[in-house]
Backbone bond lengths (Angstrom), bond angles and torsions (degrees), N, CA, C in turn:
res aa  C-N    CA-C-N  psi(-1)  N-CA   C-N-CA  omega(-1)  CA-C   N-CA-C  phi
1 X - - - 1.469 - - 1.526 109.49 -
2 X 1.346 119.28 131.43 1.459 121.43 178.02 1.523 111.37 -57.56
3 X 1.352 114.45 153.99 1.469 119.59 -177.52 1.522 112.27 -57.88
4 X 1.347 117.09 -41.83 1.465 119.84 -178.65 1.518 111.40 -61.86
5 X 1.343 116.72 -37.67 1.468 119.71 178.89 1.521 110.78 -68.83
6 X 1.345 116.17 -41.13 1.473 119.19 178.71 1.522 110.60 -62.41
7 X 1.333 115.92 -44.33 1.460 119.71 179.50 1.521 111.58 -62.90
8 X 1.344 115.37 -41.61 1.458 119.38 178.53 1.508 111.87 -61.81
9 X 1.338 116.39 -40.45 1.462 121.11 178.23 1.525 110.85 -65.75
10 X 1.337 116.68 -40.54 1.467 120.53 179.62 1.521 110.99 -66.04
11 X 1.329 116.31 -39.33 1.469 120.42 178.24 1.519 110.33 -62.09
12 X 1.334 116.51 -47.83 1.461 119.72 -178.62 1.517 111.47 -64.28
13 X 1.334 116.24 -38.35 1.462 120.01 177.58 1.526 110.42 -60.72
14 X 1.332 115.88 -45.09 1.466 119.78 179.74 1.522 111.27 -65.34
15 X 1.337 117.24 -41.69 1.473 121.13 177.47 1.523 110.01 -57.50
16 X 1.333 116.26 -49.08 1.468 120.92 -176.53 1.527 111.53 -63.11
17 X 1.336 116.70 -43.92 1.462 120.21 -176.67 1.528 112.04 -68.37
18 X 1.330 116.26 -45.17 1.471 119.13 -179.89 1.523 110.22 -66.90
19 X 1.332 116.85 -43.80 1.465 120.45 179.36 1.523 110.95 -57.99
20 X 1.331 116.92 -44.24 1.462 119.75 -177.12 1.523 111.60 -66.62
21 X 1.325 117.56 -38.54 1.470 119.34 178.85 1.528 111.11 -66.55
22 X 1.316 116.04 -35.29 1.469 119.32 175.93 1.521 109.91 -69.39
23 X 1.331 116.47 -45.74 1.470 120.76 -179.46 1.520 111.57 -58.92
24 X 1.324 116.87 -40.96 1.461 120.62 -176.48 1.523 112.92 -80.65
25 X 1.330 116.95 -3.03 1.460 119.86 177.03 1.513 114.83 85.04
26 X 1.354 117.94 6.65 1.463 120.04 177.97 1.526 110.46 -64.83
27 X 1.323 115.56 -37.21 1.461 121.39 176.20 1.519 107.67 -115.55
28 X 1.320 116.26 107.23 1.454 120.65 -175.32 1.514 113.22 -83.55
29 X 1.334 117.10 174.36 1.464 122.21 178.61 1.525 111.23 -54.01
30 X 1.331 116.13 130.63 1.452 120.89 -179.72 1.516 114.34 91.71
31 X 1.342 117.50 -8.28 1.468 120.87 -179.86 1.525 110.29 -64.59
32 X 1.334 116.86 128.87 1.455 121.61 179.73 1.533 110.69 -76.13
33 X 1.323 115.69 132.35 1.459 121.89 178.73 1.524 107.43 -103.17
34 X 1.319 115.71 90.76 1.464 122.28 -174.06 1.525 109.47 -82.35
35 X 1.318 116.16 122.52 1.466 120.63 -174.25 1.521 112.72 -56.61
36 X 1.324 117.27 -45.60 1.467 120.20 -176.97 1.526 111.73 -61.98
37 X 1.326 116.62 -34.07 1.465 120.53 178.24 1.523 110.90 -75.47
38 X 1.327 116.25 -41.46 1.462 120.11 -176.57 1.516 112.41 -68.57
39 X 1.330 117.61 -37.12 1.461 118.65 179.50 1.526 110.59 -61.08
40 X 1.331 116.36 -36.37 1.466 120.64 178.30 1.522 111.04 -73.45
41 X 1.322 116.64 -46.89 1.467 120.73 -177.43 1.524 112.56 -64.46
42 X 1.334 116.14 -39.61 1.463 120.33 -173.81 1.517 113.27 -96.03
43 X 1.328 116.85 -12.99 1.455 119.78 179.26 1.514 114.11 71.02
44 X 1.332 117.00 34.35 1.467 121.20 178.17 1.526 108.96 -127.64
45 X 1.331 116.08 159.64 1.462 120.34 178.80 1.526 110.32 -84.07
46 X 1.322 116.67 173.14 1.462 120.96 -174.62 1.526 113.13 -64.48
47 X 1.342 116.75 -37.37 1.467 119.43 -178.16 1.520 112.83 -59.29
48 X 1.357 118.19 -58.12 1.466 119.96 177.22 1.525 113.06 -59.97
49 X 1.350 116.79 -34.98 1.466 119.58 179.95 1.524 110.71 -63.66
50 X 1.323 116.53 -45.18 1.464 119.55 -179.53 1.525 111.47 -63.65
51 X 1.335 116.16 -38.46 1.464 118.77 177.21 1.527 110.26 -65.44
52 X 1.334 116.08 -39.89 1.466 120.44 178.77 1.524 110.88 -62.39
53 X 1.321 116.96 -43.49 1.464 120.23 179.56 1.522 111.06 -64.79
54 X 1.326 116.65 -34.34 1.462 120.26 175.91 1.515 111.69 -63.53
55 X 1.326 116.27 -40.52 1.471 119.90 177.76 1.529 110.61 -65.18
56 X 1.318 115.87 -41.40 1.463 119.48 -179.42 1.525 111.39 -68.97
57 X 1.319 116.93 -28.94 1.465 120.00 173.74 1.526 109.46 -65.12
58 X 1.339 116.56 -40.73 1.467 120.59 178.58 1.523 111.33 -65.00
59 X 1.345 117.20 -28.41 1.466 121.52 178.23 1.524 111.99 -79.99
60 X 1.329 117.00 -10.04 1.457 120.07 -179.92 1.512 114.42 87.82
61 X 1.348 117.28 13.13 1.459 120.29 -178.71 1.524 112.85 -96.96
62 X 1.311 116.73 -23.01 1.465 121.70 -173.87 1.525 109.43 -129.74
63 X 1.311 115.84 146.31 1.467 122.57 172.01 1.525 108.08 -115.66
64 X 1.324 117.25 131.90 1.464 121.53 177.51 1.524 108.15 -113.29
65 X 1.332 115.58 118.34 1.462 121.35 -176.59 1.526 110.13 -108.76
66 X 1.326 118.18 135.32 1.467 121.04 177.75 1.529 111.13 -56.22
67 X 1.327 115.56 132.42 1.465 123.82 176.64 1.537 113.74 68.45
68 X 1.315 117.25 -0.64 1.471 119.42 179.47 1.526 112.27 -120.69
69 X 1.313 116.84 -21.99 1.451 120.23 177.85 1.518 113.22 91.93
70 X 1.323 114.87 -159.28 1.464 121.13 -173.28 1.524 111.63 -100.31
71 X 1.326 114.73 150.78 1.458 121.11 174.78 1.526 108.67 -148.46
72 X 1.320 115.51 158.07 1.464 120.17 176.13 1.524 107.92 -67.27
73 X 1.307 115.68 128.15 1.466 120.90 -172.81 1.529 111.99 -70.94
74 X 1.312 115.64 138.15 1.462 121.61 173.61 1.524 108.85 -87.15
75 X 1.305 115.84 145.09 1.461 120.49 177.63 1.527 109.15 -107.66
76 X 1.312 116.73 133.95 1.463 120.60 178.75 1.526 110.22 -83.15
77 X 1.318 115.49 163.16 1.467 120.37 176.47 1.526 110.63 -58.97
78 X 1.332 116.59 -44.98 1.471 120.38 -177.77 1.522 111.13 -62.19
79 X 1.332 116.42 -39.91 1.464 119.79 179.73 1.524 110.73 -66.86
80 X 1.336 116.51 -43.04 1.463 120.04 179.33 1.526 110.78 -61.36
81 X 1.319 116.60 -42.49 1.467 120.01 179.24 1.525 110.83 -62.70
82 X 1.327 116.85 -40.51 1.466 120.34 179.13 1.522 111.18 -65.74
83 X 1.332 116.63 -43.97 1.461 120.64 179.62 1.522 111.10 -61.44
84 X 1.328 115.98 -42.77 1.465 119.08 -178.10 1.521 112.51 -71.69
85 X 1.306 118.14 -28.83 1.466 119.58 174.67 1.527 110.46 -61.96
86 X 1.324 115.91 -44.18 1.468 120.25 179.15 1.521 110.33 -69.77
87 X 1.336 116.27 -42.45 1.459 119.44 -179.96 1.532 111.10 -61.50
88 X 1.318 116.20 -41.12 1.467 119.97 179.34 1.526 111.18 -58.16
89 X 1.312 116.30 -46.24 1.467 120.39 -179.37 1.524 111.74 -63.66
90 X 1.337 116.27 -46.79 1.464 119.83 -174.16 1.524 112.68 -74.40
91 X 1.335 117.34 -36.11 1.472 118.89 177.56 1.525 109.85 -71.10
92 X 1.328 116.85 -35.67 1.463 119.23 175.13 1.511 111.27 -63.19
93 X 1.327 116.67 -44.14 1.463 121.31 176.56 1.520 110.91 -59.33
94 X 1.321 117.19 -45.25 1.464 121.08 -179.36 1.521 111.50 -61.41
95 X 1.330 117.07 -39.92 1.465 120.39 178.45 1.525 110.94 -64.32
96 X 1.320 116.28 -41.98 1.474 119.55 179.14 1.529 111.06 -65.11
97 X 1.318 117.27 -44.56 1.462 120.61 179.01 1.526 111.41 -65.39
98 X 1.334 116.29 -36.48 1.465 120.28 177.84 1.523 110.78 -63.42
99 X 1.333 116.93 -40.15 1.469 120.64 178.30 1.526 110.72 -62.67
100 X 1.316 116.67 -40.70 1.465 120.17 177.73 1.522 110.84 -62.28
101 X 1.321 116.23 -40.78 1.468 119.81 -177.74 1.518 111.58 -71.06
102 X 1.330 116.55 -44.03 1.468 120.80 -178.16 1.522 111.26 -59.57
103 X 1.328 116.05 -31.52 1.467 120.08 -179.00 1.524 112.40 -64.24
104 X 1.339 117.34 -22.65 1.467 119.71 -175.38 1.526 114.11 -126.83
105 X 1.329 117.36 0.65 1.469 121.34 -175.51 1.525 108.80 -123.97
106 X 1.328 117.23 106.80 1.465 121.11 -175.49 1.527 111.90 -66.32
107 X 1.324 117.42 -34.14 1.462 120.42 178.67 1.527 110.63 -65.71
108 X 1.326 116.50 -43.79 1.465 120.75 177.56 1.523 110.27 -62.72
109 X 1.310 115.74 -38.46 1.465 120.25 179.72 1.529 110.80 -63.69
110 X 1.328 116.64 -42.59 1.465 120.30 179.63 1.531 110.86 -63.52
111 X 1.318 116.46 -40.39 1.467 119.88 178.54 1.530 110.81 -62.51
112 X 1.311 116.54 -40.16 1.463 119.88 -179.61 1.524 111.12 -69.13
113 X 1.324 116.96 -41.63 1.469 120.41 178.03 1.526 110.00 -59.45
114 X 1.329 116.27 -43.13 1.462 120.86 178.31 1.527 110.93 -61.46
115 X 1.323 116.06 -39.69 1.468 120.23 -179.62 1.530 111.15 -69.07
116 X 1.322 117.54 -37.97 1.467 120.58 177.32 1.524 109.97 -60.51
117 X 1.329 116.91 -43.15 1.468 120.84 178.72 1.527 110.69 -62.56
118 X 1.329 116.17 -39.97 1.465 119.98 179.09 1.528 110.85 -65.49
119 X 1.334 116.84 -41.71 1.467 120.57 177.74 1.525 110.90 -61.21
120 X 1.316 116.39 -41.28 1.468 120.51 179.98 1.526 110.81 -65.73
121 X 1.328 116.85 -39.97 1.469 120.52 -179.86 1.525 111.63 -63.78
122 X 1.318 116.46 -49.51 1.472 118.38 -177.03 1.528 110.89 -70.29
123 X 1.325 116.88 -29.66 1.456 119.91 176.86 1.513 111.81 -64.30
124 X 1.331 116.46 -37.19 1.462 121.09 179.00 1.527 111.29 -69.66
125 X 1.349 116.20 -38.42 1.468 119.53 -178.02 1.527 111.86 -75.75
126 X 1.317 117.04 -35.13 1.461 120.65 175.06 1.512 116.62 74.88
127 X 1.338 118.04 17.64 1.462 120.44 177.13 1.529 109.57 -77.26
128 X 1.334 116.37 122.00 1.459 120.73 -171.46 1.518 112.93 -57.97
129 X 1.335 118.55 -52.14 1.462 121.38 -177.74 1.528 111.00 -63.11
130 X 1.313 116.31 -40.32 1.463 120.26 179.48 1.530 110.41 -63.45
131 X 1.325 116.23 -42.59 1.465 120.66 178.42 1.522 110.42 -64.17
132 X 1.328 116.53 -43.29 1.465 120.69 -179.79 1.523 110.90 -59.91
133 X 1.328 116.29 -45.44 1.466 120.39 -179.97 1.523 111.09 -63.44
134 X 1.331 116.32 -42.56 1.466 119.53 -178.48 1.525 110.80 -69.23
135 X 1.323 116.28 -37.05 1.463 119.42 176.70 1.524 111.27 -60.52
136 X 1.329 115.75 -41.43 1.471 119.72 178.27 1.522 110.83 -64.03
137 X 1.333 116.08 -41.06 1.477 119.63 178.75 1.523 111.02 -63.88
138 X 1.326 116.55 -36.63 1.462 119.98 179.56 1.525 110.87 -64.50
139 X 1.320 116.58 -48.63 1.468 119.79 178.76 1.525 110.46 -59.61
140 X 1.339 116.10 -42.70 1.457 119.55 -178.33 1.522 111.32 -66.17
141 X 1.324 116.81 -37.17 1.464 119.80 178.97 1.522 110.97 -62.55
142 X 1.327 117.31 -45.24 1.466 119.32 -179.97 1.524 111.32 -64.42
143 X 1.318 116.41 -36.50 1.468 119.60 176.77 1.529 109.95 -63.52
144 X 1.332 116.26 -43.01 1.470 120.38 178.59 1.523 111.28 -64.66
145 X 1.329 116.31 -46.00 1.466 119.91 -179.37 1.523 111.04 -66.12
146 X 1.332 116.45 -30.04 1.459 119.89 177.54 1.517 112.11 -63.12
147 X 1.331 115.85 -32.88 1.456 120.57 171.81 1.516 116.38 71.91
148 X 1.337 117.63 19.70 1.466 120.12 178.12 1.528 108.35 -103.02
149 X 1.343 118.44 105.83 1.467 120.57 -174.28 1.525 114.00 -64.93
150 X 1.324 117.54 -31.25 1.468 120.04 178.92 1.528 109.75 -68.19
151 X 1.328 116.18 -43.73 1.467 120.03 177.01 1.523 110.37 -62.19
152 X 1.337 116.85 -42.57 1.461 121.15 -178.84 1.523 111.59 -62.15
153 X 1.320 116.65 -45.06 1.469 120.75 -179.04 1.526 111.08 -66.27
154 X 1.312 116.38 -42.98 1.467 120.15 -179.63 1.522 111.07 -65.21
155 X 1.333 116.51 -43.64 1.462 120.24 -179.82 1.521 111.67 -65.83
156 X 1.326 117.71 -34.40 1.466 120.17 177.71 1.525 110.30 -60.61
157 X 1.318 116.72 -42.58 1.471 120.34 178.84 1.531 110.91 -66.79
158 X 1.330 116.12 -44.72 1.467 119.59 -179.60 1.520 111.25 -63.21
159 X 1.323 115.99 -44.18 1.459 119.86 -175.08 1.520 112.30 -68.00
160 X 1.332 117.72 -29.51 1.461 119.94 174.81 1.521 110.81 -59.25
161 X 1.316 117.14 -36.77 1.461 121.27 -179.10 1.528 112.16 -81.18
162 X 1.319 116.46 -34.12 1.462 121.40 -173.02 1.520 113.05 -84.53
163 X 1.334 116.99 -32.01 1.464 121.74 -169.06 1.525 112.80 -54.63
164 X 1.334 117.70 -40.34 1.469 120.54 -176.15 1.518 111.62 -61.63
165 X 1.334 117.41 -33.62 1.463 120.66 177.67 1.526 110.80 -78.28
166 X 1.330 115.69 -37.91 1.463 119.51 176.56 1.517 110.06 -61.05
167 X 1.332 116.36 -40.42 1.462 121.53 -179.84 1.525 111.01 -60.69
168 X 1.312 117.36 -44.07 1.464 120.94 178.31 1.526 111.10 -63.09
169 X 1.325 116.32 -38.51 1.457 120.73 -177.14 1.525 111.74 -67.35
170 X 1.344 116.50 -24.03 1.458 119.49 -177.29 1.524 112.78 -74.99
171 X 1.337 118.00 1.18 1.456 119.42 172.27 1.530 110.43 -70.87
172 X 1.317 116.98 -20.23 1.459 122.23 -179.80 1.525 109.39 -83.15
173 X 1.325 116.95 115.97 1.459 121.14 -174.76 1.523 112.27 -63.22
174 X 1.329 117.37 -33.06 1.465 119.55 178.09 1.522 110.78 -64.91
175 X 1.327 116.49 -39.74 1.465 120.44 177.94 1.518 110.76 -64.75
176 X 1.327 116.22 -39.03 1.466 121.03 179.04 1.521 110.37 -61.78
177 X 1.337 116.39 -49.37 1.465 120.55 -177.69 1.526 111.34 -64.16
178 X 1.327 116.79 -43.00 1.461 119.88 179.81 1.526 111.40 -64.44
179 X 1.323 116.54 -41.01 1.460 120.60 179.68 1.520 110.71 -60.94
180 X 1.322 116.72 -42.18 1.472 120.58 178.46 1.525 110.80 -61.42
181 X 1.317 117.12 -45.37 1.468 120.69 -179.87 1.527 110.83 -62.25
182 X 1.312 116.02 -43.80 1.464 119.54 -178.51 1.524 111.53 -65.89
183 X 1.317 116.84 -39.66 1.462 119.97 178.83 1.525 111.14 -63.04
184 X 1.311 116.10 -43.11 1.468 119.25 179.63 1.522 110.96 -64.15
185 X 1.322 117.18 -38.52 1.468 120.32 178.74 1.523 110.70 -64.18
186 X 1.334 116.71 -42.94 1.469 120.42 177.59 1.519 109.93 -63.35
187 X 1.331 116.42 -46.40 1.464 121.04 -177.37 1.521 111.47 -59.42
188 X 1.316 116.99 -40.93 1.464 119.87 -178.23 1.526 111.26 -71.18
189 X 1.329 116.87 -33.60 1.470 119.55 175.65 1.526 110.25 -65.83
190 X 1.321 116.45 -40.58 1.469 120.56 176.98 1.520 109.81 -63.67
191 X 1.333 116.28 -44.15 1.464 120.95 -179.66 1.524 111.31 -61.51
192 X 1.313 117.02 -34.58 1.470 121.75 178.40 1.524 112.13 -76.78
193 X 1.321 116.53 -6.27 1.460 119.70 -178.43 1.517 113.85 75.07
194 X 1.331 116.52 17.83 1.467 121.34 -179.25 1.529 108.98 -92.71
195 X 1.323 116.42 85.35 1.452 121.16 -175.31 1.510 113.90 -62.33
196 X 1.325 117.38 -39.68 1.466 120.60 -178.61 1.526 110.89 -64.20
197 X 1.333 116.22 -43.50 1.464 119.86 179.54 1.525 110.71 -68.13
198 X 1.328 116.54 -42.00 1.466 120.24 179.61 1.522 110.80 -59.98
199 X 1.328 116.06 -42.92 1.463 120.08 179.32 1.530 110.82 -64.60
200 X 1.321 116.44 -44.35 1.469 120.26 -178.72 1.529 111.12 -62.63
201 X 1.332 116.63 -45.33 1.462 120.52 -178.89 1.526 111.72 -66.70
202 X 1.327 116.08 -40.35 1.465 118.98 179.85 1.526 110.89 -66.70
203 X 1.323 117.09 -41.84 1.459 119.48 179.34 1.528 110.82 -62.62
204 X 1.321 116.59 -40.24 1.465 120.05 178.08 1.528 110.41 -64.34
205 X 1.328 116.15 -42.44 1.466 121.24 179.65 1.529 110.98 -60.03
206 X 1.324 116.75 -47.62 1.465 120.81 -179.50 1.527 110.80 -66.50
207 X 1.336 116.69 -37.19 1.463 120.59 179.81 1.532 110.68 -63.05
208 X 1.323 116.62 -44.76 1.465 120.72 179.17 1.531 110.31 -64.15
209 X 1.333 116.29 -42.62 1.468 120.01 177.89 1.521 110.56 -59.96
210 X 1.324 115.89 -41.52 1.458 120.19 179.49 1.515 112.44 -62.90
211 X 1.319 116.65 -40.03 1.466 120.32 178.88 1.529 110.89 -62.67
212 X 1.330 116.18 -38.21 1.463 119.85 179.40 1.526 111.19 -69.85
213 X 1.325 116.24 -39.50 1.464 119.83 178.98 1.526 110.65 -65.27
214 X 1.324 117.52 -39.53 1.470 120.88 177.89 1.533 109.93 -60.70
215 X 1.327 117.31 -42.69 1.467 120.63 177.29 1.527 110.97 -61.53
216 X 1.338 115.87 -40.19 1.461 120.22 179.82 1.523 111.06 -65.14
217 X 1.324 116.50 -43.31 1.465 120.77 179.16 1.526 110.47 -61.33
218 X 1.324 116.73 -41.01 1.469 120.28 178.46 1.529 110.75 -64.48
219 X 1.332 116.43 -37.86 1.461 120.11 -179.98 1.528 111.59 -68.83
220 X 1.329 116.70 -31.27 1.462 121.09 -178.34 1.522 112.77 -83.92
221 X 1.333 116.47 -16.12 1.475 119.49 -175.05 1.534 111.84 -82.78
């Protein structure tokens, strides 16, 4: 493999690994990303690592400070509120578009029915990580069924920044149970082809999630 291809692969590997550890909350806001430690942990050299950290800075996950190095970026209350305002609009739109599609697309309908069953199963078991993963799949499915590529791309960027806080919030069992109920309500509205109701319920769900994340950010600051 040519050197440029190997370097590109190493950069992407480092981006994926660091991003996932931040998303999962292993490295919280303010955590120092020490190059000497990361090269050993991730199995990459300094060059690809620095390029990877630059990409993650562009995604809003990392801050690189002169003479101090990289750290996991902290999110302010104002930034979180702005992100959730946009997320609320776009996820609501995706739910409405998904309802329109499900009404006329049998394949989309089958995928949604399967997802509803999965949500019900994990809700009964109550395993936090399992619920979190299924919740993410549900949101992603509605975005896919909505079929708006601009909304999908924008939400992917927003969710990369938001997910780490959402993950921390899911330690609260009441939040877990409420999230499951809200997801099922949205899913059933989409299944019924009621786009207006699906949009309203999804926007409310995202708004409530945003309020909880803002409280968490304030507690961590």
